[in-house]
OpenMM code with the backbone's topology and positions (N, CA, C; nanometers):
from openmm import Vec3, app, unit

residues = "MET LYS ILE ILE LEU HIS ARG ASN PHE LYS LYS GLN TYR LYS LYS LEU ARG ASN GLY GLU ARG ARG ARG PHE ARG GLU GLN ILE ASN LEU PHE LEU LYS ASN PRO PHE HIS PRO LEU LEU ASN ASN HIS SER LEU ARG GLY GLU TYR ARG SER TYR ARG SER ILE ASN ALA GLY GLY ASP LEU ARG VAL ILE TYR GLU GLU ILE ASP SER HIS VAL ALA HIS PHE ILE THR ILE ASP THR HIS SER ASN LEU TYR GLU".split()
positions = [
    Vec3(0.0852, -0.1181, 0.0000),
    Vec3(0.0000, 0.0000, 0.0000),
    Vec3(0.0891, 0.1234, 0.0000),
    Vec3(0.0592, 0.2160, -0.0874),
    Vec3(0.1308, 0.3433, -0.0948),
    Vec3(0.0385, 0.4516, -0.0395),
    Vec3(0.0962, 0.5457, 0.0360),
    Vec3(0.0186, 0.6552, 0.0946),
    Vec3(0.0668, 0.7869, 0.0355),
    Vec3(-0.0288, 0.8664, -0.0137),
    Vec3(-0.0015, 1.0014, -0.0625),
    Vec3(-0.0620, 1.0972, 0.0393),
    Vec3(0.0134, 1.1997, 0.0780),
    Vec3(-0.0334, 1.2957, 0.1780),
    Vec3(-0.0783, 1.4257, 0.1122),
    Vec3(-0.2006, 1.4647, 0.1383),
    Vec3(-0.2542, 1.5921, 0.0914),
    Vec3(-0.1845, 1.7040, 0.1681),
    Vec3(-0.1736, 1.8206, 0.1103),
    Vec3(-0.1045, 1.9315, 0.1787),
    Vec3(-0.1751, 1.9715, 0.3075),
    Vec3(-0.3078, 1.9628, 0.3127),
    Vec3(-0.3792, 1.9922, 0.4374),
    Vec3(-0.3442, 1.8911, 0.5452),
    Vec3(-0.3272, 1.7654, 0.5062),
    Vec3(-0.2865, 1.6625, 0.6010),
    Vec3(-0.1504, 1.6983, 0.6603),
    Vec3(-0.0577, 1.7383, 0.5758),
    Vec3(0.0773, 1.7730, 0.6214),
    Vec3(0.0739, 1.8884, 0.7212),
    Vec3(-0.0083, 1.9890, 0.6946),
    Vec3(-0.0204, 2.1037, 0.7858),
    Vec3(-0.0753, 2.0599, 0.9199),
    Vec3(-0.1791, 1.9772, 0.9178),
    Vec3(-0.2396, 1.9321, 1.0424),
    Vec3(-0.1465, 1.8383, 1.1189),
    Vec3(-0.0721, 1.7571, 1.0483),
    Vec3(0.0220, 1.6663, 1.1138),
    Vec3(0.1273, 1.7447, 1.1916),
    Vec3(0.1743, 1.8545, 1.1359),
    Vec3(0.2756, 1.9362, 1.2024),
    Vec3(0.2245, 1.9939, 1.3350),
    Vec3(0.0947, 2.0105, 1.3481),
    Vec3(0.0347, 2.0666, 1.4692),
    Vec3(0.0159, 1.9633, 1.5800),
    Vec3(0.0338, 1.8352, 1.5482),
    Vec3(0.0135, 1.7305, 1.6482),
    Vec3(0.1249, 1.7319, 1.7520),
    Vec3(0.0901, 1.6871, 1.8720),
    Vec3(0.1913, 1.6727, 1.9769),
    Vec3(0.2749, 1.5478, 1.9489),
    Vec3(0.3901, 1.5380, 2.0126),
    Vec3(0.4818, 1.4265, 1.9880),
    Vec3(0.4168, 1.2914, 2.0141),
    Vec3(0.3408, 1.2788, 2.1227),
    Vec3(0.2744, 1.1528, 2.1541),
    Vec3(0.1725, 1.1147, 2.0480),
    Vec3(0.1021, 1.2136, 1.9957),
    Vec3(0.0046, 1.1878, 1.8889),
    Vec3(0.0744, 1.1426, 1.7614),
    Vec3(0.1870, 1.2039, 1.7313),
    Vec3(0.2631, 1.1638, 1.6127),
    Vec3(0.3134, 1.0208, 1.6255),
    Vec3(0.3611, 0.9861, 1.7451),
    Vec3(0.4098, 0.8504, 1.7681),
    Vec3(0.2974, 0.7489, 1.7503),
    Vec3(0.1805, 0.7745, 1.8094),
    Vec3(0.0664, 0.6828, 1.7958),
    Vec3(0.0231, 0.6721, 1.6487),
    Vec3(0.0246, 0.7847, 1.5784),
    Vec3(-0.0110, 0.7836, 1.4362),
    Vec3(0.0834, 0.6921, 1.3588),
    Vec3(0.2134, 0.7056, 1.3819),
    Vec3(0.3109, 0.6229, 1.3095),
    Vec3(0.2885, 0.4737, 1.3374),
    Vec3(0.2547, 0.4395, 1.4610),
    Vec3(0.2265, 0.2997, 1.4949),
    Vec3(0.1049, 0.2491, 1.4175),
    Vec3(0.0005, 0.3314, 1.4119),
    Vec3(-0.1213, 0.2907, 1.3416),
    Vec3(-0.0969, 0.2802, 1.1903),
    Vec3(-0.0144, 0.3681, 1.1380),
    Vec3(0.0133, 0.3660, 0.9947),
    Vec3(0.0922, 0.2410, 0.9572),
    Vec3(0.1794, 0.1953, 1.0460),
    Vec3(0.2491, 0.0688, 1.0192),
    Vec3(0.1476, -0.0449, 1.0074),
    Vec3(0.0445, -0.0448, 1.0935),
    Vec3(-0.0631, -0.1439, 1.0817),
    Vec3(-0.1346, -0.1283, 0.9481),
    Vec3(-0.1656, -0.0041, 0.9123),
    Vec3(-0.2373, 0.0244, 0.7879),
    Vec3(-0.1601, -0.0266, 0.6668),
    Vec3(-0.0298, -0.0052, 0.6662),
    Vec3(0.0518, -0.0486, 0.5532),
    Vec3(0.0527, -0.2012, 0.5391),
    Vec3(0.0479, -0.2716, 0.6515),
    Vec3(0.0458, -0.4180, 0.6489),
    Vec3(-0.0928, -0.4716, 0.6160),
    Vec3(-0.1958, -0.4097, 0.6767),
    Vec3(-0.3332, -0.4554, 0.6579),
    Vec3(-0.4274, -0.3373, 0.6806),
    Vec3(-0.4749, -0.2718, 0.5747),
    Vec3(-0.5606, -0.1539, 0.5901),
    Vec3(-0.6904, -0.1803, 0.6671),
    Vec3(-0.7288, -0.3063, 0.6796),
    Vec3(-0.8527, -0.3385, 0.7490),
    Vec3(-0.8285, -0.4105, 0.8816),
    Vec3(-0.7121, -0.3859, 0.9413),
    Vec3(-0.6827, -0.4420, 1.0732),
    Vec3(-0.7893, -0.3915, 1.1709),
    Vec3(-0.8402, -0.4779, 1.2584),
    Vec3(-0.9486, -0.4378, 1.3503),
    Vec3(-0.9168, -0.3158, 1.4378),
    Vec3(-0.7911, -0.2958, 1.4757),
    Vec3(-0.7562, -0.1803, 1.5588),
    Vec3(-0.7745, -0.0469, 1.4864),
    Vec3(-0.7749, -0.0504, 1.3542),
    Vec3(-0.7889, 0.0725, 1.2764),
    Vec3(-0.9341, 0.1175, 1.2633),
    Vec3(-1.0270, 0.0263, 1.2833),
    Vec3(-1.1694, 0.0579, 1.2672),
    Vec3(-1.1944, 0.1284, 1.1332),
    Vec3(-1.1387, 0.0723, 1.0276),
    Vec3(-1.1514, 0.1286, 0.8927),
    Vec3(-1.2970, 0.1167, 0.8465),
    Vec3(-1.3557, 0.2303, 0.8109),
    Vec3(-1.4958, 0.2280, 0.7671),
    Vec3(-1.5235, 0.3415, 0.6686),
    Vec3(-1.6248, 0.3202, 0.5851),
    Vec3(-1.6659, 0.4238, 0.4903),
    Vec3(-1.7477, 0.5283, 0.5646),
    Vec3(-1.7493, 0.6473, 0.5088),
    Vec3(-1.8184, 0.7592, 0.5725),
    Vec3(-1.9447, 0.7952, 0.4957),
    Vec3(-2.0293, 0.8747, 0.5615),
    Vec3(-2.1549, 0.9187, 0.5008),
    Vec3(-2.1580, 1.0715, 0.4985),
    Vec3(-2.2623, 1.1241, 0.4382),
    Vec3(-2.2826, 1.2693, 0.4374),
    Vec3(-2.1764, 1.3417, 0.3589),
    Vec3(-2.1236, 1.4471, 0.4191),
    Vec3(-2.0240, 1.5329, 0.3557),
    Vec3(-1.9020, 1.4540, 0.3048),
    Vec3(-1.8656, 1.3472, 0.3745),
    Vec3(-1.7471, 1.2675, 0.3416),
    Vec3(-1.7826, 1.1334, 0.2770),
    Vec3(-1.8950, 1.1240, 0.2078),
    Vec3(-1.9469, 0.9947, 0.1631),
    Vec3(-1.8560, 0.9160, 0.0685),
    Vec3(-1.7649, 0.9800, -0.0012),
    Vec3(-1.6754, 0.9045, -0.0906),
    Vec3(-1.5406, 0.8723, -0.0241),
    Vec3(-1.5301, 0.8968, 0.1068),
    Vec3(-1.4057, 0.8770, 0.1802),
    Vec3(-1.4189, 0.7661, 0.2829),
    Vec3(-1.3044, 0.7302, 0.3405),
    Vec3(-1.2989, 0.6319, 0.4476),
    Vec3(-1.2277, 0.6938, 0.5670),
    Vec3(-1.2442, 0.6339, 0.6833),
    Vec3(-1.1815, 0.6837, 0.8050),
    Vec3(-1.1125, 0.5695, 0.8777),
    Vec3(-0.9976, 0.6012, 0.9396),
    Vec3(-0.9305, 0.5045, 1.0264),
    Vec3(-0.8959, 0.5716, 1.1585),
    Vec3(-0.8835, 0.4911, 1.2621),
    Vec3(-0.8399, 0.5379, 1.3926),
    Vec3(-0.6884, 0.5528, 1.3861),
    Vec3(-0.6398, 0.6725, 1.4185),
    Vec3(-0.4961, 0.6990, 1.4102),
    Vec3(-0.4324, 0.7094, 1.5482),
    Vec3(-0.4966, 0.6523, 1.6486),
    Vec3(-0.4424, 0.6549, 1.7843),
    Vec3(-0.5210, 0.7489, 1.8732),
    Vec3(-0.5716, 0.6973, 1.9832),
    Vec3(-0.6518, 0.7788, 2.0741),
    Vec3(-0.7759, 0.8299, 2.0044),
    Vec3(-0.7990, 0.9599, 2.0128),
    Vec3(-0.9168, 1.0216, 1.9504),
    Vec3(-0.8877, 1.0718, 1.8084),
    Vec3(-0.7675, 1.0495, 1.7586),
    Vec3(-0.7316, 1.0966, 1.6245),
    Vec3(-0.7925, 1.0089, 1.5173),
    Vec3(-0.8383, 1.0740, 1.4113),
    Vec3(-0.8926, 1.0041, 1.2957),
    Vec3(-0.8243, 1.0576, 1.1704),
    Vec3(-0.8053, 0.9681, 1.0740),
    Vec3(-0.7539, 1.0056, 0.9428),
    Vec3(-0.8656, 0.9808, 0.8431),
    Vec3(-0.8952, 1.0821, 0.7637),
    Vec3(-0.9898, 1.0656, 0.6537),
    Vec3(-0.9064, 1.0510, 0.5274),
    Vec3(-0.9377, 0.9458, 0.4525),
    Vec3(-0.8605, 0.9209, 0.3317),
    Vec3(-0.9504, 0.8761, 0.2179),
    Vec3(-0.8942, 0.8882, 0.0997),
    Vec3(-0.9616, 0.8445, -0.0218),
    Vec3(-0.8820, 0.7271, -0.0785),
    Vec3(-0.9510, 0.6210, -0.1093),
    Vec3(-0.8847, 0.5059, -0.1676),
    Vec3(-0.8786, 0.5264, -0.3193),
    Vec3(-0.7584, 0.5480, -0.3710),
    Vec3(-0.7399, 0.5710, -0.5144),
    Vec3(-0.7594, 0.4391, -0.5897),
    Vec3(-0.6918, 0.3370, -0.5434),
    Vec3(-0.7134, 0.2000, -0.5908),
    Vec3(-0.6705, 0.1072, -0.4774),
    Vec3(-0.6634, -0.0213, -0.5032),
    Vec3(-0.6328, -0.1156, -0.3952),
    Vec3(-0.4896, -0.1035, -0.3432),
    Vec3(-0.4062, -0.0225, -0.4103),
    Vec3(-0.2664, -0.0082, -0.3701),
    Vec3(-0.2279, 0.1340, -0.3296),
    Vec3(-0.3203, 0.2300, -0.3413),
    Vec3(-0.2877, 0.3699, -0.3126),
    Vec3(-0.3982, 0.4343, -0.2286),
    Vec3(-0.3562, 0.4996, -0.1183),
    Vec3(-0.4484, 0.5742, -0.0333),
    Vec3(-0.4024, 0.7198, -0.0275),
    Vec3(-0.4967, 0.8118, -0.0416),
    Vec3(-0.4680, 0.9552, -0.0375),
    Vec3(-0.5197, 1.0088, 0.0958),
    Vec3(-0.4281, 1.0340, 0.1914),
    Vec3(-0.4665, 1.0841, 0.3233),
    Vec3(-0.5005, 1.2322, 0.3109),
    Vec3(-0.6251, 1.2658, 0.3410),
    Vec3(-0.6768, 1.4015, 0.3227),
    Vec3(-0.6577, 1.4873, 0.4469),
    Vec3(-0.6948, 1.4343, 0.5633),
    Vec3(-0.6908, 1.5135, 0.6855),
    Vec3(-0.6704, 1.4242, 0.8068),
    Vec3(-0.6174, 1.4836, 0.9142),
    Vec3(-0.6026, 1.4161, 1.0427),
    Vec3(-0.6438, 1.5140, 1.1510),
    Vec3(-0.7292, 1.4688, 1.2407),
    Vec3(-0.7752, 1.5547, 1.3506),
    Vec3(-0.8531, 1.4684, 1.4492),
    Vec3(-0.9003, 1.5305, 1.5555),
    Vec3(-0.9797, 1.4562, 1.6517),
    Vec3(-1.1176, 1.4271, 1.5940),
    Vec3(-1.1799, 1.3258, 1.6467),
    Vec3(-1.3126, 1.2868, 1.6008),
    Vec3(-1.4090, 1.4049, 1.6077),
    Vec3(-1.4106, 1.4748, 1.7197),
    Vec3(-1.5057, 1.5852, 1.7375),
    Vec3(-1.4798, 1.7008, 1.6416),
    Vec3(-1.3538, 1.7296, 1.6102),
    Vec3(-1.3243, 1.8385, 1.5152),
    Vec3(-1.3615, 1.8017, 1.3727),
    Vec3(-1.3483, 1.6765, 1.3378),
    Vec3(-1.3795, 1.6353, 1.2005),
    Vec3(-1.5290, 1.6226, 1.1738),
    Vec3(-1.6040, 1.5775, 1.2742),
    Vec3(-1.7439, 1.5428, 1.2503),
    Vec3(-1.8426, 1.6334, 1.3232),
    Vec3(-1.8075, 1.7584, 1.3466),
    Vec3(-1.8991, 1.8515, 1.4146),
    Vec3(-2.0174, 1.8842, 1.3287),
] * unit.nanometer
topology = app.Topology()
chain = topology.addChain("A")
for resn in residues:
    res = topology.addResidue(resn, chain)
    for name in ("N", "CA", "C"):
        topology.addAtom(name, app.Element.getBySymbol(name[0]), res)
């Protein structure tokens, strides 16, 4: 699996605390091995984000991404659950 980072994702990632970044990296290693690992809670979204998917990126962090094909994921944004889905 290849991951492409959107520029908004990069900006938001820079704002994360060190512990959040560490947890994100651990979850991404799981994602690269198996995008549907149960700890990731990978699921499709509805409403405004209906063509996207979401994974748990550690704690309350969520990553919204678009699946380009079975080998490429485009990470759009990373933030807390409450900030993303208000």
